[in-house]
C-alpha positions in Angstrom: -99.4 -15.5 72.7 -102.6 -14.7 74.7 -104.7 -17.7 75.7 -108.3 -18.0 76.7 -109.3 -21.2 78.6 -106.4 -23.1 77.1 -106.7 -21.8 73.5 -103.8 -20.0 71.9 -105.7 -17.1 70.3 -102.7 -16.1 68.1 -102.4 -19.6 66.7 -106.2 -19.8 66.1 -106.2 -16.4 64.4 -103.3 -17.4 62.1 -104.9 -20.8 61.2 -108.2 -19.0 60.5 -106.4 -16.4 58.3 -104.7 -19.1 56.3 -107.9 -21.0 55.8 -109.8 -17.9 54.6 -107.0 -16.9 52.2 -106.9 -20.5 50.8 -110.7 -20.4 50.3 -110.4 -17.0 48.4 -107.7 -18.5 46.2 -109.8 -21.6 45.5 -112.8 -19.5 44.5 -110.7 -17.2 42.3 -111.1 -14.1 44.4 -107.4 -13.7 45.1 -104.2 -14.8 43.3 -101.8 -16.9 45.3 -99.1 -14.2 45.0 -101.4 -11.7 46.6 -101.9 -13.9 49.7 -98.1 -14.3 50.0 -97.6 -10.5 50.1 -100.5 -10.1 52.5 -98.7 -12.4 55.1 -96.3 -9.6 55.7 -99.0 -7.0 56.6 -99.0 -5.9 60.2 -102.9 -6.1 60.3 -104.3 -8.5 57.8 -108.0 -7.8 58.7 -108.8 -11.0 60.5 -109.4 -11.2 64.3 -110.6 -14.1 66.4 -112.8 -12.6 69.1 -112.8 -14.7 72.3 -114.6 -12.6 74.8 -118.1 -14.0 74.3 -119.0 -17.2 76.0 -122.3 -19.0 76.1 -123.7 -21.1 78.9 -125.5 -24.3 78.3 -129.2 -23.9 78.4 -129.2 -20.2 77.4 -130.9 -20.2 74.0 -131.5 -16.5 74.0 -127.8 -15.7 74.2 -127.1 -18.3 71.5 -129.7 -16.7 69.2 -128.2 -13.3 69.9 -124.7 -14.4 69.0 -126.0 -16.1 65.8 -127.7 -12.8 64.8 -124.5 -10.9 65.5 -122.4 -13.3 63.4 -124.8 -13.2 60.5 -124.6 -9.4 60.1 -122.7 -7.9 57.2 -119.4 -6.5 58.4 -120.0 -3.3 56.4 -123.2 -1.4 55.9 -123.7 -1.7 52.2 -125.8 1.4 52.0 -122.8 3.5 53.1 -120.7 2.3 50.2 -122.7 4.1 47.5 
């Protein structure tokens, strides 16, 4: 699996996917059976992006990354 500075991105993506699905089940957004069938999908919709790095003492970059992460993944106005 691809690594980035010692991190196994595939393992990190899989752990994140499982955590998100468990959260959805706990909140009643998905049935446990649905998460089991989703594990066989070739693209489950979760990706760990590892190409952005921040340097210590660079608050402008940290703020920019925080703004990017807080954006909605879909423009809600386009769904109507």
